[in-house]
C-alpha positions, 0 to 999 in steps of 0.5 A: 485491481488485484496487485498480489495474486498469490494472496488476493490483495487488491490496490484498495486493500493497500490504500486502506492499509495506508489510510489506516496508519501504515506508513511503509511497505514493510508495515503494509507487508506485515499487515496484509502478508503482501509480497511474501510468496513470489514477490512479483507484486512488490514494485506495484505495491510500493508504487501504490503506497507511495502515491497514497502517502503523497496524497495524504501529505498533500491533503495535510499541507493544504489543510495547514 
């Protein structure tokens, strides 16, 4: 699904950025140029980032 219509960024783009090392909204924003136009996507993007980071943390804790 498109999260940022201004830049054509999808939820998968955001998830991929987190899975490739981004650990914050700021890092994803800088990598993808997310939320730099109208900003309406920022809340949804933050939610996706948080969910993805939580999923990664859960995988790490299960593996440990």
